[in-house]
N, C-alpha and C positions, 0 to 999 in steps of 0.2 A: 652318516659316519658318527659313531659314538665311541667313547672309551670310558673305562672305570664303571661300566654298567649304566651310564647315564642315558636316559631316554628323553630326547628333547620334546617328544610329543606327549610326555606324561604317561601315567599308568594305562595299560591296555590300549595304547595308541591314541588316546584322547588328546586333543590339543592342549599343550601346557601353557604356562603364562607367557612365554616368549614366542612360541609359534615357530614351526619349522621353516615357513616361508621367509620370515624375517631373519632367522638364524642363518639361512643359507647365504645371505648377502655378506656375511662376515668371512666366508670361506676363502675368497680371493686374498683378503688381507692376511690370513694365516699363511698363505703361500708366498708372501712377499719376502725379499731378502732379509736376513736377520736384522741388519742395522735399520731397515726401513719398516720392520713389521709393526712396531709400536705406533708409529705415525699412521700407517695404513689402517690399523685397527681402529684408531680414534676417528679417522676420516670416514671409514665405513659406518661406524655407529652414528656419527654426526649426520651423514647423508641419509641414513635410514630414518632418523627422527625428522629431519627436514622434509623428506619426501612423503612422510605419512606411513611408511612401512611399519614403523613403530609409533603407535599413537599414544597420546597422553594417558597416563595411568597404567601402561603396560609394565608388568614386573619382569625384570631381567633375571636370568639365572645367577646363582652365586658365582663369584669370581673363580672358585675352585672348579665348579661344574663346567662353566664355559671354557676355562683353560683346558680342561681334560677333553672336551668335545672338539675344540679347535686344534689341539695338539701343540699348544703354546704354553709358556710359563704362566703361573698364576700371577706373578708380579706384573707381567705385561697387561693382563686384564685389569688388575687392581689399579694400575696407573691410568689406564684408559677411562675406567669408571670415575676416578677422582678428577681427571682433567675435564671430562664432560659435565661432571657435577659442578665444578668451579665455573664453567661457562654457562650453566643454567639449563643444559639439555637434559640432565638426569638429576634425581634427588635421592638421597639415601639417609638412613638413620641407623644407629647402632642396634643390631638385632632385628631391624625392620626390613632389610633387603634394599635393593636398588630398583628405582622406578623411573619411567620416562616422565620428565617434568612438563610443566605447562607453559614454558617461556616461548616456545615456538608455536605460532598459531597457524602458519600456512607455509607451503613450499615457496621458495623465492621465485620470482618471475624469471622465465627463460628469455634470452635475447632472441628476437625475431630478425629475419633477413629482410631488410627494406630495400635491397638493391632493385633498380628498375627492371621490370620484367614485362612481358606481354602475355598475361594469363589466357590460356584457352586458344591461342592462335595456332593453326596448323602450319602456316607459312607467314613469316614476319618480314615484310619488305621495308620496315621503318629504317631509315639510314642512320649511321652513327656507330655501329658496332662492327669490328673486323671479325674474321674467322679465328676464334681463340684456339681452335685445334691446330692452327699453324704455328703456335708458340714453340720455339726451338728448345724444348726441355733438355735434351742431351747437351747441346752446346752451352746453354745457360748454366746447367749443373757443373759442367767442366770449368766454366769461367768462375763460378762460385768457389769451387775447390781451389783453383789457382789463387784467387784473391785471399782466401783464408790462410793459405800457406805462406803468402809473400807480404801481406799487408803489415807495415810497421805498426808497432803498438801505439805510437803517438797519433796515428791517423784515426784512431778510434775515439779521440777526444772531440770537443766541439769543433766543427769544421769552419773554414772560411765561409761566411754566409753566401758568397758568390758561388761556391762549389769547390771541390778538390781541384787543384791546379792541373793534375793529370787528366781529369775528365774535361775540363774547360779547353785544354790544349787539343785533346782528341776531337772534341766536338767542333772546335774552330776549324780544324783541318777538314773534317767531314763536310761541314756546311759550306765552306768555301768551294770544295771540290764538286759537291752534288747540287748545291742550290745557288751558287754564284754570289754568296753574300760576302761582305767585308767583315771578317770575323776576328776582332781583337779579343783574345781570351780574357783581357782585363775588363772588358765591358760585356762579358757573357755571364749570365746568372743561371744556375741550375735551379729549376723550380718543380713544384708538384703538378705538372701538367699546365696546359694553356690556361686553365681556370685560375690558377694562382698567378700566372704571368699577367692576366687581365686585371686581377685584383690589385696587384702591385702597381701596374701602370695607372689604374684609376686613382689610387691613393697619391701617387706622385703628381699626377695632373691636377688633382684637387688641391694639393699643397701649393701648386703654382698659380692658383686662382682660376683654373678652368673648371667650370661647373656644368658643362654640357659637352657631349661628344656625339658625332654623327655615326650612325650605324646603317649598313646596307638594308634596303627594304625591297624584296624579302631578304631575310638573312637569318643567322643563327639566333634562336630565341634566348640563348644563354648570355649573350653579350649585354643585353639591356639589364638583366637582373644583376649580373656581376658588377657592372659599373654603378648601378643604383646603390648597391651595398657599400661602395666606396664614396658615395655622396655626389656622384656625377650623373646627370640626367641624359638618357639616350634620346637622340633626335633622329627619327627615321628619315632616310634619304633614298629617293627612288633610283632605279637603274635604267640604263638604255642598252643598246646592243653592244656597246664598247666597255661597259662597266658602270661605275658610279656616275650619275648624271651631274655634270659640272654646273648646269644652269640652276639646279636646286642647291648645290653645295655652297656656291658663292654667297647668296643672300641668307643662308641659314644662320650665320653668326657664330658657328662653331669654329674652334681652332684645332680640333683633333678629330680624326675619323678612323673607324675600324674598317678594314677591307680584307677580302680573301681573293687577291688578284690572280693567283695562279689557276684557280678553279673555283669560281664564286659559288658560295653555298647559299641557296640550293640550286640556282639556275644553271650552273655549269659554265657560265661565261668565263673566258680567259680575257683579262683586260688587254685591250689593244696597246700597241707601243705608243700611239698618240695619247691615249687616255692616261697612261702611266706618266708620261711627260707632263701633261696638264695637271695631274694630281699633285706632282711634286712642285710644280710652279705655284700652285695654290698654297701649299704648305709653307713655302719660302715667303710668299707675299704676306700671309697672315701671321708669320712667326709661329707656326703650329707644327703638328706632328701627324704622320700617318702610322697607324698601328696595324701591322701586317700579320694576319693569322694564316700561317702556311700549313693548314691542318692536313692536307693530303698531297702536298707538292711533289712527293717522290713517285706518285703513281700516275704516269702518263704512258699511253699505250701505242699511239699511232705516230708519234714523233718525239724528239727529245724534250725533256721537261722544260717548261718556261722558267727562266731564272727568277729569283726572288726580286721583288721591288727594292728591297733594302740595299742591294748592290749598287743602285743608281745614286743613292744619297743616304749614307748611313747616319748622317747628322739630323735627318728629318724623319727617318723611318725606324720604328721599333719593331723588331722581328721576333715572332714566337713560333714554336713548333714542339712536337712531343713524339713519344713512341706509342701513343694510344692506338694508332691505326696500323703501325708496322709491327708492334710486338703485342701489347695488351694494355688497355686503359687502367687495369688494376695495379699496374706498376707505379702509377702516379709519378711519372718522370718526364720532364720537358726542359726547355731552354728558352731564354729570353736575351736577345741582343739589344742593348739600349743605346740611344744617342748619348754623347758625353754629357750634355746638359742635364740629363735625367739620371745618370748612372749613380751618383752619390745618394740621391733620394731613394732610388729603388733598392739599392744594397742595404741602406739603413732600415727600410721597411721590411725587407726580408729578414734581417737580423732580429728585429723586434717581433716579427710574426712567428718564427719557429726556430730561430737560432741555427738555421741551415738545414739542408737536405741530408737524409741519413747517409753517413759516410760509407758504410758497406755497400749500399745500393749504387752509390756513385763509382766506387772503385770497381765494382763488378761490371757496370756498363762501360766504363773506360776500357777495361780489358777486352770486353766484347767488341768494341769498336776498333781498338788497336789491332786485334788479330784477324780482322776482316770478317768476323761472324755477322756483324750488322749489315754489311754490304750483301753478303750471301742471303740473309733473311729478306732483305728488300727485293732481291731478284726472285726469290722463291714466291713471295707474296705477289709480285707483279705478274708472274706467269699464271698463278692461280686466279687472280682477280680479272685478268684479261679474258681467260677462258669463261669466267662467270658473266662478264659483261657481254661477251659474244652470245652466250646461251640466252641471256635476257632479251637482247635485241632480236635474236632469231625467233624466240617464243612470242614476242609481241607482234612481229611481222606475220607469224603463222595464225595466231588466234585473234588478233585485232587488225585486220587489213585496213590500210589507210592511216594507221597511227603514226604520229610524228614523234620521233625520238631524238632528243638533243642532249648535249653535255656528256657525250660518250667518250670523248678523246682522253679523258683523265678522271681521276677520283674513284669513288666507290659507290656512286649512284648515278641514275639517269633521270631525265624528265621525259615523261610520256604524255603526249596530248592525244586523247582518243577521239574518234569522230563523234559528232553531235548525237548520233543515234543512240549512243550509250549513256547519254545524260537523262535528266539533269544530274549534276555531280553529287549532290547530297543523297539522292536515291541510290546512285551507283555505290557510294561508300557504305551505305546501310546494307546493301545486298552482299557485297564482298565480305563485310565484317561478319554477317550471318553465316557465310560459307567458311569461316575460319581463316580468312586472309586479312592480315593487318597491313594497311597502307596509309599514307599521308597525302593529302592534297597539297599542291603548291601553295594555295592560299593559307594553309596552316602556318606558314613561315612568314607571313606578312606582319608588319608592325603597325603601321598607320592605318592599314585597311583591313584590320582583323575582322573576319566574318563576311567580307564583301563578296566572296565567291560562293557563299553557301547556296545561292540559287542559280549558279552559273550553269548554262547549258553544256558547255564544253567541259570534259573531264580532263584535268591536268594533274598528274600524279608525280610524286618524288619517290622513286623506287630504289632502295638500297639493295645491293646484291652480294656484298663481301661476305656476309655471315652464312650464306646459303650455298649448298652444292649445286652444280648445274642441273641435276635431276630435280632437286627441290624447287629451283627457279622455274623449270618447265612445268612442274606440277602446280605451282602457285599461280602462274599466268593462266593455265588451263582452268583452274578453279575460278579465277576472276571472270573468265570468258563465260563459263557455265552459269555463274551467278548473275551476269549481266542479262542473260536471257534473250540475246539477239541472234 
């Protein structure tokens, strides 16, 4: 496109000083709305210099010629040249034209995505991720529109560090109804997932002089790192068939312990009623606390969910949960119910940490809970995940006869113990990885005995299934069987 007889490629079609390829990057700016056209032209020129499309020493057309070619006013081009010259991108002199300057040496680095991924895996059985395609986009969008229409202006200010009263009230009712907790909204803190709840509890315990905390072994590898960041040392404590082993807890010297009693991660144990009582007796005796991570307590398939431990003694149990498994971990939205003796310290730490959770996100989730959308989402997920659990158990029975599968009554993963003929474990893991299947051994979640199972004859796997369709689950188990070569 040219006007006034101007040829951007110079006489006889030879490339001119500006070059048609570089000139074309300015065309979208010329089509911008009139009020934004000047800024768009400046941004397009700036980006062309930064990216190297216009290299140092390139001579630009006169303001008259470029304005005619783009179909904009000459004043717009002149203003753009002057602004970029002031910023150092261009240089000009009276009667000498306008040139690309030498201030910009290289294009700025682009942000990379460092989100955890499993590169190259055909089937990923690593637990921890839900099916993100189940996220209720339509219902979430409707809740968002409703919140934006009704939210009072003052609620866009700095929120109560505990969370919006509306959300704390809705969550307290939800948790009391679904998980059997004693939920006082005044002791409920809205947090950025269980990770932030863990950090807040670690800081509060450290401030009270507790410098060590017991963690389940095997257990979540994140607990140790999060408490260490708060200055609290994690002490691995073994499990038995009923839960955390009390004979190891009593002499450990710790006065706080992290548990996953509804569905222990990763073994799948549901703490027995006797062990729950014993654990609370221990906490009262040592004047300590039990920190309950209810990471997947809503997902129980063969009987009603086991109630939260916190409901038995809310003054000794701090309770945490989130929407990471029910909606999406990227929402960074969770809750923390704290004993009264820790409440003031936790709330103050939350205030100094981030001044409170985003108000719009809180109001949106409150509406989502109040209207019953969250209950519907939980039911939808439960149906889908039960079907996937059944597909995984069936595929293991078909392809690995004699396999022992446990931890299937709840949660989003199972433990599979394969017959000895498929071992040793290290060799099995190498083979399935080469076949494009990503799995984790149970021993990978051990704290005190890290690496102890590397040479184990029996293959014991932690298999997550929430993120996989039934067809992919069956394909993955078949690939494992073929890779095992038995």
